[in-house]
C-alpha positions as CSV (number, residue, x, y, z in Angstrom):
1,M,246.0,82.2,-86.6
2,K,247.9,79.7,-84.5
3,I,245.3,77.0,-85.4
4,F,245.7,77.8,-89.0
5,L,249.5,77.6,-88.8
6,R,249.6,74.2,-87.1
7,A,246.9,72.8,-89.4
8,S,248.8,73.9,-92.4
9,I,252.0,72.4,-91.1
10,L,250.4,69.1,-90.2
11,I,248.8,68.8,-93.6
12,V,252.1,69.6,-95.3
13,A,254.0,67.1,-93.1
14,L,251.8,64.3,-94.2
15,T,253.2,64.4,-97.7
16,V,256.6,63.4,-96.4
17,T,255.2,60.1,-95.7
18,L,253.7,59.7,-99.0
19,G,256.9,60.9,-100.7
20,A,258.9,58.1,-99.2
21,C,256.3,55.4,-99.1
22,V,254.1,55.9,-102.1
23,N,255.7,57.4,-105.1
24,N,257.5,54.3,-106.1
25,Q,254.6,51.9,-105.6
26,P,254.3,49.9,-108.8
27,S,251.1,50.0,-110.7
28,N,250.7,46.3,-110.7
29,V,250.5,46.0,-106.9
30,A,247.2,44.6,-105.8
31,N,244.7,47.0,-104.4
32,N,243.9,47.3,-100.8
33,N,240.5,45.6,-100.8
34,P,239.8,43.3,-97.9
35,A,240.3,39.6,-98.4
36,N,240.5,36.5,-96.3
37,T,239.0,38.3,-93.4
38,A,239.2,36.6,-90.1
39,S,236.4,34.6,-88.6
40,P,234.8,35.8,-85.4
41,A,237.2,35.8,-82.5
42,P,236.2,33.7,-79.5
43,Q,234.8,36.5,-77.4
44,P,232.2,35.7,-74.9
45,A,230.2,39.0,-75.2
46,P,229.7,41.7,-77.9
47,A,232.1,44.6,-78.0
48,T,231.8,47.9,-79.8
49,A,232.9,47.6,-83.4
50,R,236.1,49.3,-84.4
51,V,235.8,52.5,-86.2
52,N,234.9,51.9,-89.9
53,A,236.3,53.4,-93.1
54,T,234.1,56.4,-93.0
55,D,235.2,57.7,-89.6
56,E,237.1,60.9,-90.0
57,S,239.4,60.4,-87.0
58,A,240.4,56.9,-88.1
59,L,241.2,57.9,-91.7
60,P,241.9,61.6,-91.6
61,V,241.6,63.3,-95.0
62,T,244.3,65.9,-95.3
63,L,245.7,67.9,-98.1
64,P,249.0,66.0,-98.3
65,V,247.0,62.8,-98.6
66,L,245.1,64.4,-101.4
67,D,248.3,65.4,-103.0
68,A,249.7,61.9,-102.8
69,F,246.6,60.4,-104.5
70,F,247.1,62.8,-107.4
71,A,250.4,61.0,-108.0
72,D,248.3,58.0,-109.1
73,E,247.4,58.5,-112.7
74,S,244.0,56.9,-112.2
75,F,243.0,59.3,-109.4
76,A,242.1,62.4,-111.4
77,P,240.0,60.5,-113.9
78,A,238.2,58.8,-111.0
79,L,237.3,62.2,-109.6
80,K,235.9,63.2,-112.9
81,S,233.9,60.0,-113.5
82,K,232.7,59.1,-110.0
83,L,232.3,62.5,-108.4
84,Q,231.6,64.5,-111.6
85,L,234.2,67.1,-110.8
86,T,235.1,69.4,-113.6
87,D,238.6,69.8,-114.9
88,E,238.7,73.3,-113.3
89,Q,237.7,71.8,-109.9
90,I,240.3,69.1,-110.1
91,G,242.9,71.7,-111.0
92,K,242.0,73.7,-108.0
93,L,242.3,70.7,-105.7
94,R,245.6,69.7,-107.2
95,T,247.0,73.2,-106.8
96,L,245.7,73.6,-103.3
97,A,247.2,70.3,-102.2
98,R,250.6,71.1,-103.8
99,E,250.8,74.6,-102.3
100,E,250.3,73.2,-98.8
101,T,252.7,70.4,-99.4
102,A,255.4,72.8,-100.5
103,K,255.5,74.3,-97.1
104,L,256.8,71.2,-95.5
105,R,260.2,71.1,-93.8
106,E,261.6,68.0,-92.1
107,T,264.0,68.2,-89.2
108,D,265.5,65.9,-86.5
109,A,264.3,68.3,-83.9
110,D,261.5,67.1,-81.7
111,D,260.4,70.5,-80.3
112,Y,257.1,70.6,-82.2
113,S,254.1,68.4,-82.1
114,G,250.8,68.7,-83.8
115,T,247.5,66.8,-84.2
116,T,245.8,65.2,-87.1
117,A,242.6,66.8,-85.9
118,A,243.8,70.3,-86.8
119,A,245.1,69.1,-90.2
120,R,241.8,67.5,-91.0
121,S,239.8,70.5,-90.0
122,H,242.0,72.8,-92.1
123,A,241.8,70.6,-95.1
124,A,238.0,70.4,-94.9
125,E,237.8,74.2,-94.9
126,Q,240.1,74.6,-97.9
127,I,238.4,71.9,-100.0
128,K,235.0,73.2,-99.2
129,A,236.0,76.7,-100.4
130,A,237.4,75.2,-103.6
131,I,234.6,72.9,-104.8
132,G,231.6,73.6,-102.5
133,E,230.2,71.8,-99.5
134,E,228.4,69.0,-101.3
135,K,231.3,68.0,-103.5
136,A,233.7,68.4,-100.5
137,Q,231.7,65.8,-98.6
138,Q,231.7,63.5,-101.6
139,L,235.4,63.8,-102.0
140,S,236.1,63.2,-98.3
141,Q,234.0,60.0,-98.5
142,F,235.7,58.9,-101.7
143,L,239.2,59.4,-100.3
144,R,238.5,57.5,-97.1
145,Q,237.0,54.7,-99.1
146,R,240.0,54.6,-101.5
147,W,242.4,54.8,-98.5
148,S,240.7,52.0,-96.6
149,G,240.1,49.7,-99.5
150,T,236.4,50.2,-99.7
151,E,236.0,51.7,-103.2
152,E,232.6,52.9,-104.4
153,G,230.3,49.9,-105.1
154,E,232.1,47.6,-102.6
155,G,230.2,48.6,-99.5
156,N,231.6,50.0,-96.3
157,A,234.1,48.3,-94.1
158,S,231.5,46.8,-91.8
159,D,229.6,45.3,-94.7
160,Q,232.7,43.7,-96.1
161,Q,233.8,42.3,-92.7
162,A,230.4,40.8,-92.3
163,A,230.5,39.2,-95.7
164,H,233.9,37.6,-94.9
165,G,232.8,36.5,-91.4
166,S,234.8,39.1,-89.4
167,T,233.4,40.7,-86.2
168,G,235.5,43.8,-86.4
169,K,235.5,43.9,-82.6
170,M,238.2,45.6,-80.5
171,N,241.0,43.2,-79.4
172,A,239.7,40.5,-81.9
173,V,242.0,37.5,-82.2
174,P,242.2,36.4,-85.9
175,T,241.2,32.8,-86.6
176,D,242.8,32.8,-90.1
177,S,246.3,33.7,-91.4
178,R,247.0,37.4,-91.5
179,I,249.2,40.2,-90.4
180,V,247.9,42.5,-87.6
181,V,249.5,45.9,-86.9
182,N,248.4,47.9,-83.9
183,A,250.0,51.3,-84.3
184,P,249.7,52.6,-80.6
185,A,251.4,49.4,-79.5
186,Y,254.2,49.7,-82.2
187,R,253.6,46.0,-82.8
188,M,253.1,43.8,-85.8
189,D,251.9,40.2,-85.3
190,V,251.9,37.3,-87.7
191,F,249.0,34.9,-87.4
192,E,248.9,31.5,-89.1
193,N,245.6,29.6,-88.9
194,G,244.6,31.7,-85.8
195,Q,247.8,31.1,-84.0
196,L,250.2,33.9,-83.2
197,V,253.6,32.7,-84.4
198,K,255.8,35.9,-84.6
199,S,255.8,39.4,-83.3
200,Y,257.8,42.5,-84.4
201,K,258.4,45.8,-82.7
202,V,257.9,48.4,-85.4
203,G,258.1,52.1,-86.2
204,I,254.9,53.9,-87.3
205,G,254.0,57.0,-89.2
206,Y,254.4,60.5,-87.8
207,P,251.3,62.0,-86.2
208,E,251.2,64.4,-89.1
209,F,250.8,61.4,-91.3
210,P,249.4,58.5,-89.3
211,L,249.0,54.9,-90.4
212,P,245.4,54.5,-91.6
213,T,243.2,51.7,-90.3
214,G,241.5,49.0,-92.2
215,T,242.1,45.8,-94.0
216,R,244.7,45.7,-96.8
217,K,246.4,43.0,-98.9
218,A,250.1,42.3,-99.5
219,A,250.6,40.6,-102.9
220,T,254.2,41.5,-103.8
221,I,257.6,41.6,-102.0
222,I,259.9,44.0,-103.7
223,F,263.7,43.5,-103.1
224,N,266.1,46.4,-103.7
225,P,263.5,49.0,-104.4
226,T,264.6,52.3,-105.9
227,W,263.4,55.6,-104.6
228,T,262.6,58.7,-106.6
229,P,262.4,61.8,-104.3
230,P,259.3,63.9,-104.8
231,D,259.5,67.5,-105.7
232,E,259.2,68.8,-102.1
233,P,261.3,71.3,-100.2
234,W,262.1,68.8,-97.4
235,V,263.8,66.4,-99.8
236,E,267.1,68.1,-100.5
237,S,267.7,69.5,-97.0
238,A,266.8,66.3,-95.2
239,N,268.2,63.7,-97.6
240,K,270.9,65.4,-99.6
241,V,269.3,64.3,-102.8
242,K,267.6,66.1,-105.7
243,P,263.9,65.8,-106.5
244,G,263.4,63.4,-109.4
245,E,266.8,61.8,-108.9
246,K,266.6,58.0,-108.9
247,I,268.2,56.7,-105.8
248,E,269.4,53.1,-106.2
249,A,268.6,50.4,-103.8
250,G,271.3,49.9,-101.2
251,S,272.1,53.6,-101.1
252,K,272.2,55.1,-97.6
253,L,270.0,57.9,-99.0
254,N,267.2,55.4,-99.9
255,P,264.7,55.4,-97.0
256,L,263.0,52.2,-98.1
257,G,265.8,49.9,-97.2
258,P,266.4,46.5,-99.0
259,I,262.7,45.4,-99.1
260,K,259.4,47.1,-99.4
261,I,256.0,45.5,-99.4
262,P,253.1,47.6,-100.8
263,I,249.9,47.3,-98.8
264,G,247.8,49.8,-100.7
265,L,248.0,53.5,-100.9
266,P,249.4,55.3,-99.1
267,S,251.3,52.7,-97.0
268,L,254.1,50.2,-97.2
269,I,255.9,47.8,-94.9
270,H,259.6,48.4,-95.5
271,G,263.0,48.1,-93.9
272,G,266.0,50.4,-93.6
273,K,265.1,51.7,-90.1
274,S,267.5,51.8,-87.2
275,Q,266.6,50.0,-84.0
276,A,266.3,53.3,-82.2
277,K,263.4,54.2,-84.5
278,L,261.4,51.2,-83.5
279,G,258.7,51.7,-80.9
280,G,258.2,55.3,-82.0
281,F,257.6,57.5,-85.0
282,A,259.8,56.4,-87.9
283,S,258.1,56.8,-91.2
284,H,255.8,58.8,-93.5
285,G,252.7,56.6,-93.3
286,C,254.4,53.2,-93.3
287,V,255.3,50.4,-91.0
288,G,259.1,50.6,-90.5
289,L,261.4,47.7,-89.7
290,T,265.2,47.2,-89.5
291,T,266.9,45.3,-92.3
292,P,267.1,42.0,-90.5
293,Q,263.5,42.3,-89.4
294,V,262.2,43.0,-92.9
295,Q,264.2,40.1,-94.3
296,S,262.7,37.8,-91.6
297,F,259.2,39.1,-92.2
298,A,259.5,38.8,-96.0
299,R,260.4,35.1,-95.7
300,M,257.3,34.5,-93.4
301,L,255.0,36.5,-95.7
302,A,256.1,34.6,-98.8
303,Q,255.4,31.3,-97.0
304,M,251.9,32.6,-96.0
305,G,251.3,33.6,-99.6
306,G,252.2,30.2,-101.0
307,T,255.5,31.3,-102.5
308,E,258.9,29.8,-101.9
309,L,261.5,32.3,-100.7
310,T,264.6,30.8,-99.1
311,D,267.3,32.4,-96.9
312,E,269.7,31.8,-99.8
313,Q,267.5,33.8,-102.2
314,I,267.3,36.7,-99.7
315,V,271.1,36.7,-99.3
316,A,271.5,36.6,-103.1
317,Y,269.2,39.6,-103.6
318,A,271.1,41.5,-100.9
319,K,274.3,40.9,-102.8
320,T,272.9,42.6,-105.9
321,P,271.4,45.8,-104.5
322,K,271.2,47.5,-107.9
323,E,268.9,44.8,-109.3
324,T,265.2,45.3,-108.3
325,K,263.4,42.0,-107.9
326,D,259.6,41.6,-107.6
327,V,258.4,38.4,-105.9
328,K,254.7,37.8,-106.5
329,L,252.8,35.9,-103.9
330,N,250.6,33.1,-105.2
331,H,247.8,34.5,-103.1
332,A,247.6,37.8,-101.3
333,V,247.9,38.0,-97.5
334,T,245.6,40.1,-95.4
335,V,247.2,42.9,-93.5
336,E,245.0,44.5,-90.8
337,L,245.9,47.9,-89.6
338,R,244.4,48.7,-86.2
339,Y,244.4,51.7,-83.8
340,E,243.6,50.2,-80.4
341,T,244.8,52.0,-77.3
342,I,243.0,49.8,-74.8
343,V,244.0,46.1,-75.1
344,V,243.4,43.2,-72.9
345,E,246.4,41.0,-73.2
346,E,246.6,37.7,-71.3
347,G,244.8,39.0,-68.2
348,K,246.4,42.5,-68.1
349,L,244.9,45.7,-69.4
350,H,247.4,47.6,-71.6
351,I,246.6,51.2,-72.2
352,Y,248.7,52.9,-74.8
353,R,249.2,56.6,-75.6
354,D,246.7,58.1,-78.0
355,V,249.6,59.2,-80.2
356,Y,247.3,60.1,-83.1
357,D,244.9,62.1,-80.9
358,R,241.8,60.0,-81.8
359,D,240.2,60.2,-78.4
360,T,240.2,56.5,-77.9
361,N,241.2,56.3,-74.2
362,T,237.7,56.9,-73.0
363,E,235.6,55.2,-70.3
364,E,233.1,54.3,-73.0
365,N,235.8,52.4,-75.0
366,L,237.1,50.8,-71.8
367,R,233.6,49.5,-70.9
368,S,233.3,48.1,-74.5
369,V,236.6,46.2,-74.2
370,L,235.7,44.9,-70.7
371,A,232.3,43.8,-72.0
372,A,233.9,41.5,-74.5
373,Y,235.0,39.4,-71.6
374,N,231.8,39.7,-69.6
375,V,233.4,42.1,-67.2
376,T,232.0,45.5,-66.1
377,L,233.9,48.5,-64.7
378,E,231.9,48.1,-61.5
379,Q,233.2,44.6,-61.0
380,L,236.8,45.8,-60.7
381,S,238.1,46.4,-57.2
382,E,238.4,50.0,-56.1
383,Q,242.2,49.8,-56.5
384,E,241.9,48.4,-60.0
385,R,239.3,51.1,-61.0
386,T,241.5,53.8,-59.7
387,A,244.6,52.5,-61.5
388,V,242.7,52.1,-64.8
389,M,241.0,55.5,-64.7
390,N,244.3,57.2,-63.9
391,A,245.9,55.3,-66.7
392,L,243.2,56.4,-69.2
393,K,243.8,60.0,-68.2
394,E,247.6,59.7,-68.4
395,M,247.5,57.9,-71.8
396,S,245.1,60.4,-73.3
397,R,248.1,62.7,-73.7
398,D,249.0,63.3,-77.3
399,A,252.5,62.8,-78.8
400,S,253.7,66.1,-77.4
401,G,252.7,65.1,-73.8
402,K,249.7,67.5,-73.7
403,N,247.0,65.9,-71.6
404,D,243.6,66.5,-73.2
405,A,241.7,63.9,-71.2
406,S,238.5,65.8,-70.4
407,Q,236.6,62.9,-71.9
408,V,237.8,60.6,-69.0
409,S,235.7,60.9,-65.9
410,N,237.6,61.2,-62.6
411,N,234.8,59.4,-60.8
412,S,235.2,55.7,-61.3
413,N,232.8,54.7,-58.5
414,T,229.5,55.3,-60.3
415,S,227.8,53.7,-63.2
416,T,226.9,57.0,-64.7
417,N,230.3,57.9,-65.9
418,T,229.6,57.1,-69.5
419,A,226.9,59.7,-69.6
420,Q,229.4,62.2,-68.2
421,T,232.0,61.4,-70.8
422,A,232.7,64.7,-72.7
423,K,232.1,64.9,-76.4
424,T,235.2,65.4,-78.5
425,S,234.1,67.2,-81.6
426,N,234.2,70.7,-80.2
427,R,237.5,70.0,-78.4
428,N,239.1,68.9,-81.7
429,E,237.9,72.1,-83.4
430,N,239.4,74.2,-80.6
431,K,242.8,72.6,-80.5
432,K,245.5,75.2,-80.8
433,A,248.4,75.1,-83.2
434,E,251.9,76.3,-82.9
435,N,254.4,75.4,-85.6
436,P,255.4,78.2,-87.8
437,E,258.5,76.3,-89.0
438,G,256.6,73.3,-90.3
439,K,258.4,70.5,-88.6
440,V,257.1,67.0,-88.3
441,T,256.7,65.4,-84.9
442,R,259.7,63.1,-84.3
443,A,259.3,61.8,-80.8
444,V,256.8,60.8,-78.2
445,R,257.2,62.7,-75.0
446,G,256.5,60.8,-71.8
447,K,255.4,57.2,-71.2
448,K,253.9,55.2,-74.0
449,E,252.0,52.5,-72.1
450,I,250.6,51.7,-68.7
451,V,249.8,48.1,-67.8
452,V,247.2,47.3,-65.1
453,E,246.7,43.7,-63.9
454,I,242.9,42.9,-63.6
455,A,241.9,39.8,-61.6
456,A,238.7,39.3,-63.5
457,L,240.6,39.2,-66.8
458,K,243.0,36.5,-65.8
459,G,243.7,34.1,-68.7
460,K,241.8,36.2,-71.1
461,G,242.6,38.5,-74.0
462,Y,244.8,39.0,-77.0
463,P,248.0,36.9,-77.0
464,A,251.2,38.3,-75.7
465,P,254.1,38.7,-78.2
466,V,255.6,35.5,-79.5
467,E,259.2,35.2,-80.6
468,F,259.3,39.0,-80.2
469,D,261.8,40.6,-82.6
470,T,262.6,44.0,-81.1
471,G,265.2,44.7,-83.8
472,S,268.1,44.2,-81.4
473,G,268.9,40.8,-82.8
474,A,267.7,39.1,-79.6
475,K,264.2,37.6,-79.1
476,K,262.4,39.1,-76.2
477,Q,259.5,37.5,-74.3
478,P,257.3,39.5,-71.9
479,A,257.8,39.1,-68.2
480,A,255.6,36.5,-66.6
481,N,254.2,38.9,-64.0
482,T,253.6,42.6,-64.4
483,P,252.8,44.6,-61.2
484,K,249.7,46.8,-61.2
485,G,250.2,50.1,-62.7
486,K,253.7,49.3,-64.1
487,R,254.7,51.7,-66.8
488,S,256.9,50.9,-69.8
């Protein structure tokens, strides 16, 4: 029963994200198909490819996600034509999603945490019961493809990456111009012609509605976006607004801030966040920035998209908050959404919390990352191996602080640890749920990152932040030297 409760709540909570980040997305926004994908990063050895669009943990299909897609007028017809679902089956799915969504309550309290694994499992059971196992599998595949930008007939993510010359490897450094967001690091990077030129500290979606992964496109910058609250129970209590009421841009009740940038369902990059929200959970499936940050980012994005956008124009738009202005980019800019919890960055190994509970802090993934730089776990000193394995275990905690690191071996001195790595499927199914009140997870409990200096990785890896905008108004550069095992 507890599992059912938490699963239901998680699923319901996901729709909060969609309500704030999707409902007002204009129909003329470019879709999220990959474009201008980066060339292979200069890595000396092959690494394990990042999880593709069909991986359930990377793109969790939950009932609120389904509910949000129904807000798109083209979605139901697509289910009918591409999946051959009947009107009755589509009606069942719509009702099922709405009933779960209606249970959602949002609160500032952080005394609850859940996992996307439970929400995904519950959704799978409910959908299967509604339309049958075969159609449920087809729907799951279709939703993940639609979410990641790999619509039917376009091939999977790996195929598209190959076609555009991308390796899809962990820690890959782009060689083109694009935006890279790594959710566990709460970081967004701007690359121009393979050079990192700007970094932002960001807020990410709640665990109940995580940022998806995959390659998207940004084609429009929308100044002074309005917001129409969805018909959800959380809306009035949390925001003091009425469902269906049009909230003008510039209003303190508008969660989108002065600028929103659609990057394909169900996500946006938008402003309006306080500095305190950066580096943590801040949105319902979107990348959150402060107002100064999003203004800075919009100017850079416009330049990358071949469109002139001056400081004077941005100021002028801000002075007329009731006038919504769409600025179309001459060419779309690639936005790559990553979920990488093990990152080599300029000679140091950064291990981030697995806040979305995707079981990424494993020895297997560690070995894959090290292999990209011709380094093996056995080549590390005993002190380094101990520090790294302890960090993997500690950072395997979910957002609530629960440590579920059975997949990380405690023995770092043998080469057989990979074979001893525990499988995660049964563990995900057995996760317990406790959240009868239906609250979204607001905060990360405990440390978010552990940094370990590795001698064999000196001078290697993904670049450190450049012109790091932390939302404080001051640019912050990382310290030159980070002691082994330092926690941030």
